[in-house]
C-alpha positions in Angstrom: 2.9 19.0 -3.0 -0.6 20.5 -3.8 -2.0 21.6 -0.4 -5.5 21.5 -1.5 -5.9 18.1 0.3 -5.6 20.1 3.5 -8.1 22.7 2.9 -11.8 22.7 3.8 -13.2 23.2 0.3 -11.8 21.0 -2.5 -14.2 22.4 -4.9 -12.7 26.0 -4.6 -9.2 25.2 -3.8 -6.7 26.8 -6.0 -4.9 24.8 -8.4 -1.3 25.4 -9.2 -0.2 26.8 -12.6 2.6 24.6 -13.9 3.5 22.3 -16.6 3.2 19.3 -14.4 -0.3 19.8 -12.7 -2.7 19.9 -15.6 -6.4 20.2 -15.9 -8.2 20.4 -19.2 -9.8 23.6 -20.5 -13.3 22.3 -19.8 -12.4 21.0 -16.2 -15.3 21.3 -14.0 -14.2 23.0 -10.8 -17.4 22.0 -9.0 -16.1 18.4 -8.9 -15.5 17.7 -5.3 -11.9 16.6 -4.5 -12.6 14.6 -1.4 -12.6 11.3 -3.2 -11.5 10.4 -6.5 -10.0 7.3 -8.5 -6.3 7.7 -8.9 -4.5 5.6 -11.5 -0.4 5.5 -11.1 1.5 5.0 -14.4 5.3 5.1 -15.4 6.5 4.9 -19.0 7.5 1.1 -18.5 3.8 0.7 -18.1 2.2 2.7 -20.8 3.8 5.2 -23.0 2.2 8.5 -22.2 2.9 10.6 -25.3 1.7 14.3 -25.7 -1.4 12.9 -27.6 -2.6 10.9 -24.8 -2.3 14.1 -22.5 -4.4 16.0 -25.0 -7.2 13.2 -25.1 -7.4 12.9 -21.6 -7.4 16.7 -21.1 -10.8 16.7 -22.8 -12.4 14.9 -19.7 -14.0 17.5 -17.5 -13.2 15.8 -14.2 -9.7 14.5 -15.2 -6.4 15.9 -13.9 -2.7 14.5 -14.3 0.4 15.1 -12.6 3.7 14.4 -14.4 6.3 14.5 -11.7 9.2 14.3 -14.2 8.4 17.8 -15.6 9.7 20.0 -12.9 8.7 18.4 -9.6 11.5 16.2 -9.3 14.5 15.5 -11.5 14.3 12.9 -14.5 17.0 10.9 -12.7 14.9 10.7 -9.3 11.6 10.2 -11.3 13.4 7.1 -12.9 13.5 5.7 -9.4 9.8 5.5 -9.1 9.0 2.9 -12.1 7.9 0.6 -9.4 5.6 0.2 -6.3 7.3 3.3 -5.1 5.1 5.4 -7.3 2.3 4.8 -4.8 3.5 6.8 -1.9 4.6 9.4 -4.7 1.1 9.7 -5.8 -0.1 9.8 -2.1 2.2 12.9 -1.6 1.2 14.7 -4.7 -2.7 14.1 -5.1 -4.9 16.8 -3.9 -7.7 14.2 -3.2 -8.4 14.1 0.7 -9.6 10.5 1.3 -7.2 8.4 -0.6 -7.4 4.6 -1.0 -4.4 2.9 -2.6 -5.2 -0.4 -4.3 -2.8 -2.8 -5.8 -3.4 -4.0 -9.4 -3.3 -7.5 -8.3 -5.9 -7.1 -5.4 -9.0 -9.4 -5.8 -11.7 -7.3 -4.3 -14.6 -9.2 -2.8 -16.5 -6.5 -1.0 -16.9 -2.6 -1.5 -13.7 -1.5 0.1 -15.3 2.0 0.9 -17.0 0.4 3.8 -13.6 0.5 5.5 -14.0 4.4 5.9 -17.0 3.8 8.1 -15.2 1.5 10.5 -14.2 3.0 14.0 -10.5 2.9 13.2 -10.8 5.3 10.1 -13.4 7.5 11.8 -11.0 8.2 14.9 -7.6 8.5 13.0 -8.3 8.9 9.2 -6.3 5.9 8.6 -6.6 2.1 8.0 -3.6 -0.1 7.7 -3.4 -3.9 7.3 -0.6 -6.0 8.7 1.9 -8.3 6.7 3.0 -11.6 7.5 5.4 -12.2 10.5 8.7 -13.3 9.3 11.5 -13.5 11.8 14.9 -12.7 10.1 17.2 -9.7 10.2 16.3 -7.6 7.3 14.6 -4.5 6.5 12.9 -3.3 9.8 14.9 -5.4 11.8 18.2 -5.2 9.6 21.6 -4.2 10.9 22.1 -0.6 10.3 25.6 0.3 11.5 25.5 -2.2 14.4 21.8 -1.4 15.5 18.5 -2.7 14.5 17.2 -0.2 11.9 13.8 0.6 13.5 15.7 1.5 16.7 18.2 3.5 15.1 15.5 5.4 13.0 13.7 6.3 16.1 16.9 7.6 17.7 18.7 9.5 15.1 15.8 10.8 13.2 15.9 14.7 12.5 12.8 15.5 14.5 13.7 19.3 14.4 13.9 19.2 10.6 10.0 18.5 10.4 9.2 20.5 13.5 8.1 17.5 15.5 8.5 18.1 19.1 9.9 16.0 22.1 12.4 14.1 20.0 12.8 10.4 20.8 9.3 9.4 22.1 8.1 6.3 20.4 4.3 5.7 20.7 3.1 2.6 22.8 1.8 1.3 19.4 5.3 1.3 18.1 6.8 -0.3 21.2 4.3 -3.1 20.8 5.1 -3.9 17.1 6.6 -7.2 16.0 9.2 -5.2 14.2 10.4 -3.0 17.2 10.4 -6.2 19.5 12.7 -7.8 16.6 10.1 -10.4 15.8 9.3 -9.5 12.2 11.0 -7.8 9.3 7.6 -6.7 8.0 4.7 -4.8 9.9 2.5 -3.4 7.1 1.2 -4.5 3.9 0.4 -1.9 1.4 -1.9 -3.7 -1.0 -4.8 -1.5 0.5 -3.9 1.8 2.2 -6.5 4.4 3.4 -5.5 7.9 4.4 -7.3 11.0 5.1 -4.9 13.6 3.9 -6.3 16.4 5.7 -6.4 14.8 9.1 -2.8 13.3 8.5 -1.4 16.8 7.7 1.5 18.4 6.0 4.1 16.9 8.4 3.3 13.4 7.7 3.3 14.0 3.9 6.7 15.6 4.2 8.1 12.8 6.3 6.8 10.4 3.8 8.6 12.3 1.1 11.7 12.0 2.8 11.5 8.2 3.2 10.8 7.7 -0.4 13.3 10.2 -1.9 16.3 10.1 0.8 16.0 7.4 3.5 15.3 4.4 1.2 18.5 5.1 -0.9 20.6 5.1 2.4 19.0 1.8 3.8 16.7 -0.9 2.5 14.3 -0.6 5.5 11.3 -2.1 3.6 10.4 -4.7 0.9 8.9 -2.0 -1.4 7.0 0.9 -0.2 4.9 -0.9 2.3 6.5 0.3 5.7 6.7 3.9 4.7 3.2 4.9 5.2 2.7 4.0 9.1 6.3 5.0 9.7 5.6 8.5 8.4 2.8 8.5 11.0 4.9 7.3 13.7 7.7 9.7 13.2 5.4 12.8 12.9 3.5 11.7 16.2 0.2 11.3 14.3 -2.4 8.7 15.2 -2.7 5.7 12.9 -4.8 2.5 13.0 -3.9 -1.0 12.0 -6.7 -3.5 12.0 -6.5 -6.0 14.9 -6.3 -9.0 12.8 -3.2 -10.7 11.4 -2.5 -11.2 7.6 -6.1 -11.7 6.6 -7.9 -8.8 5.2 -11.5 -9.3 6.6 -14.1 -7.2 8.0 -16.7 -7.5 10.7 -16.7 -7.0 14.5 -16.1 -9.7 17.2 -19.8 -10.2 17.3 -20.3 -10.5 13.6 -19.3 -13.4 11.1 -16.1 -12.4 9.5 -16.3 -11.7 5.7 -13.4 -11.5 3.2 -12.8 -7.9 2.2 -9.9 -8.6 -0.4 -7.1 -10.8 -1.3 -3.7 -9.9 -2.8 -1.5 -11.7 -4.9 -0.7 -11.9 -8.6 0.0 -15.6 -8.1 -3.6 -16.1 -7.5 -4.7 -14.2 -10.6 -1.9 -15.4 -12.8 -0.5 -18.7 -11.3 1.7 -19.4 -14.1 3.3 -16.2 -15.6 5.7 -18.2 -17.6 3.1 -20.3 -19.1 1.9 -23.9 -18.6 5.2 -25.2 -20.3 6.9 -24.7 -17.1 4.3 -26.6 -15.0 6.6 -29.6 -14.3 8.8 -27.1 -12.7 6.1 -25.4 -10.5 6.2 -25.2 -6.9 3.7 -26.7 -4.5 2.2 -23.1 -3.9 1.7 -22.6 -7.5 -0.3 -25.7 -7.9 -2.4 -24.5 -5.0 -3.0 -21.1 -6.4 -4.6 -22.3 -9.4 -7.8 -23.6 -7.5 -7.4 -22.2 -3.9 -9.9 -23.9 -1.5 -8.9 -22.7 1.9 -7.7 -19.7 3.8 -6.4 -18.8 7.2 -9.3 -18.0 9.8 -9.4 -14.5 11.2 -7.3 -14.2 14.3 -4.9 -11.9 16.1 -1.6 -11.5 14.5 1.1 -13.8 15.7 4.2 -15.9 14.7 3.8 -19.0 12.5 4.0 -22.2 14.7 6.3 -25.0 13.1 6.6 -27.1 16.1 4.9 -29.9 14.5 7.2 -29.8 11.4 10.7 -29.8 12.9 13.5 -29.1 10.3 11.1 -28.6 7.4 11.3 -25.7 5.2 8.3 -23.8 3.9 7.7 -20.7 1.5 7.1 -17.5 3.1 3.5 -17.8 1.9 2.8 -20.6 4.3 1.1 -19.5 7.4 2.2 -22.5 9.2 0.1 -23.6 12.4 -2.5 -21.0 12.0 -5.3 -23.3 10.8 -7.4 -23.2 7.6 -10.9 -22.7 6.8 -13.0 -23.3 3.6 -13.1 -20.3 1.2 -16.7 -19.0 0.8 -18.4 -20.3 -2.3 -18.5 -16.8 -4.0 -14.8 -16.6 -3.9 -14.0 -18.9 -7.0 -16.5 -16.9 -9.1 -14.9 -13.5 -8.3 -11.3 -15.0 -8.8 -12.5 -16.2 -12.2 -13.9 -12.8 -13.2 -10.6 -11.2 -12.0 -8.5 -13.6 -14.2 -10.6 -12.7 -17.2 -10.0 -9.0 -16.7 -6.4 -9.7 -16.1 -6.1 -11.9 -19.4 -7.8 -9.1 -21.3 -5.8 -6.2 -20.0 -2.7 -8.3 -21.2 -4.1 -8.9 -24.4 -4.8 -5.0 -24.8 -1.3 -4.3 -23.9 0.0 -6.7 -26.4 -1.9 -5.3 -29.2 
């Protein structure tokens, strides 16, 4: 891990000499490392040959990290050809204020505004909740006869990471739906904001443990999503969740809520198999083509299917939580996003 993210001066921070941390010969060391754009790639997405590295190396503000060249084994690197590359990038980057965004996000407002909100100012983090789904999997899964999140808190090797007190879950943890056995998910990771300097090395070391060891022992998460907040909890570091349920919006109680972003490839590409399969499309696919409503902003809670006894719904359906029309500008933003998605697919094909 590059410790530059924990130092006061990013412009003067030393840069490791190695075959996997690379900056071009013309790299401008006056470039501030507090904020930067970070792109996560693996060879199943884009074949990065030596020529590509040479070309990118001519950019004065560009740096690349190749984790399969000495940081971790090639076998381990192959385990990150998925969403798990996101926490790996979080661990290795020397950028301080990191914002991870999924490629299928539909951004409606400048996400940088989140860094000015109280939660980020106080803790250096902003996390968003996921849907509440009550089953026995992932965080609430059976781990040798005990609910996973309970066993994690009890048996975690606190001494290995120099975390004092041992078992001492925060009140925030005790109040989670996951800890109370009410949801298999807690966090959505389509947008993650972390100030690495304030998070500290212990949080990053625990995060690395989750993605290189623990996930192979027990599937505690659907993808990488739970890794971030759990790393903070196990390190006794403060972290912040937005108070709202699964609806990424901004604004205080006294302000009109605005949509910050939406996540879902189903909105961007409703028919990934082509329109030839439209007769077999599910009801939610038809809705995703021309969405008109969204769940209004509200505190996180379980869905309410009392009015639909015995009926089954897709997990995307937030039953009993109401609906409010999408703002007029949403369709324009979604159309623009779909055009970009289509163009990127064409370029990839070429």
